[in-house]
C-alpha positions in Angstrom: -11.8 -14.4 26.9 -9.2 -14.3 24.1 -6.3 -11.9 24.5 -3.7 -10.5 22.1 -1.0 -11.4 24.6 -1.6 -15.1 23.9 1.1 -16.3 21.5 -1.3 -18.1 19.1 -3.6 -15.1 18.8 -0.8 -12.6 18.3 0.8 -15.0 15.7 -2.5 -15.4 13.8 -3.0 -11.6 13.7 0.5 -11.3 12.4 -0.1 -13.9 9.7 -3.4 -12.4 8.7 -2.4 -8.8 8.5 1.4 -8.3 8.1 1.5 -8.6 4.3 -1.4 -6.2 3.7 0.0 -3.7 6.2 3.4 -4.0 4.4 1.8 -3.4 1.0 -0.3 -0.5 2.4 2.8 1.3 3.8 5.0 0.3 0.7 2.5 1.9 -1.6 2.9 5.1 0.4 6.7 4.9 0.9 7.8 3.2 -2.2 10.6 1.7 -0.1 10.4 -1.9 1.0 12.9 -1.6 3.8 11.0 1.3 5.4 7.7 -0.4 5.0 9.2 -3.6 6.6 10.5 -1.5 9.5 7.1 0.2 10.0 5.3 -3.2 10.0 7.7 -4.7 12.4 7.5 -1.7 14.7 3.7 -1.7 14.6 3.5 -5.3 15.6 6.1 -4.7 18.4 3.9 -1.9 19.7 0.9 -4.2 19.5 2.8 -6.8 21.5 3.9 -4.2 24.1 0.2 -3.1 24.4 -1.4 -6.5 24.0 -3.3 -6.2 27.3 -4.9 -2.9 26.2 -5.9 -3.9 22.7 -8.7 -6.4 22.0 -8.2 -8.9 19.2 -11.1 -7.2 17.3 -9.3 -3.8 17.5 -5.8 -5.2 16.7 -6.1 -4.9 12.9 -7.0 -1.2 13.0 -4.4 -0.6 15.7 -1.6 -2.0 13.6 -2.7 0.0 10.5 -2.9 3.2 12.6 0.5 2.7 14.3 2.2 1.8 10.9 0.6 4.8 9.3 1.7 7.1 12.1 5.3 5.7 11.8 5.1 6.4 8.1 3.9 10.0 8.7 6.8 10.6 11.1 9.3 9.4 8.6 7.7 11.6 5.8 8.1 14.6 8.1 11.8 13.8 8.4 12.5 13.1 4.7 10.7 13.4 1.4 10.8 10.1 -0.4 10.1 9.8 -4.1 8.2 6.7 -5.0 9.9 4.3 -7.3 8.0 1.3 -8.7 9.7 -1.9 -9.5 9.7 -2.6 -13.2 7.1 -5.4 -13.4 8.0 -6.3 -17.0 9.8 -9.6 -17.0 11.8 -10.6 -20.1 9.6 -13.4 -21.4 9.8 -11.9 -24.7 12.8 -12.9 -26.9 10.4 -13.5 -29.8 8.8 -10.0 -29.6 9.9 -7.3 -31.9 12.3 -4.5 -30.6 9.6 -2.0 -31.5 7.1 -3.7 -29.3 9.6 -4.0 -26.4 10.5 -0.3 -26.8 6.8 0.7 -26.7 6.2 -1.5 -23.7 9.1 0.1 -21.9 7.9 3.6 -22.8 4.4 2.7 -21.5 5.9 1.3 -18.3 7.8 4.5 -17.8 4.7 6.6 -18.5 2.7 4.6 -16.0 5.3 4.9 -13.3 5.6 8.6 -13.9 1.8 9.0 -13.9 1.5 7.0 -10.6 4.2 8.9 -9.0 2.5 12.2 -9.8 -0.8 11.2 -8.2 -1.5 12.5 -4.7 -0.4 9.9 -2.1 -3.9 9.0 -1.0 -5.1 8.5 -4.6 -2.0 6.4 -5.5 -2.4 4.2 -2.4 -6.1 3.7 -3.0 -5.5 2.8 -6.7 -2.7 0.3 -5.9 -4.5 -1.3 -3.0 -7.5 -1.8 -5.3 -5.8 -2.8 -8.5 -2.7 -4.6 -7.3 -3.9 -6.1 -4.0 -7.6 -6.5 -5.1 -8.8 -4.8 -1.9 -12.5 -3.7 -1.9 -13.4 -0.1 -1.4 -14.8 -0.9 2.1 -11.5 -2.5 3.1 -9.5 0.5 1.9 -11.9 2.9 3.6 -11.3 1.0 6.9 -7.5 1.0 6.4 -7.5 4.7 5.7 -10.1 5.7 8.3 -12.4 7.4 5.8 -15.8 6.7 4.2 -16.4 4.5 1.2 -17.5 7.6 -0.7 -14.1 9.2 -0.1 -12.4 6.1 -1.5 -14.8 6.1 -4.6 -13.8 9.8 -5.1 -10.1 9.1 -4.8 -10.4 6.2 -7.3 -12.4 8.3 -9.7 -9.8 11.1 -9.5 -6.9 8.7 -9.8 -8.3 7.0 -12.9 -9.2 10.4 -14.5 -5.6 11.6 -13.9 -4.1 8.4 -15.2 -6.3 8.5 -18.3 -5.2 12.1 -19.1 -1.6 11.2 -18.8 -1.6 7.8 -20.6 -3.3 6.7 -23.8 -4.7 3.2 -23.6 -5.7 2.9 -19.9 
């Protein structure tokens, strides 16, 4: 029977899930360093408990541990989410007016995303940035697919109210 304590199984679990767990926590924290710490600590805990966690349960175990670490940090400090400006400067031939509008739109989007409740923001980013299906997000969050659909609906409604053109 396979066991998480086996190097190759642990390694394949890490390769398969560390990036998604990182994004999941990053979308909640808005801080890459803290998200990285949470992911590393979650996998350390998985390794420490490798005899108790089956390979099938390892994915949800890591999400749960990382999420709990996140919640503990949030209790200690309130972190305001900052989103990296995804606009690269490929645009020397674009008009200053267009660039100004693009920058204003980006700022509006960041502000609108930051104002969403954390669960709606996380759901929206996991779906739209990472391309996660509602069922995957529901599993990560430990809620029903219906709950994810509702979060997404509310997030989109809120973003539409705050931003023209979404």
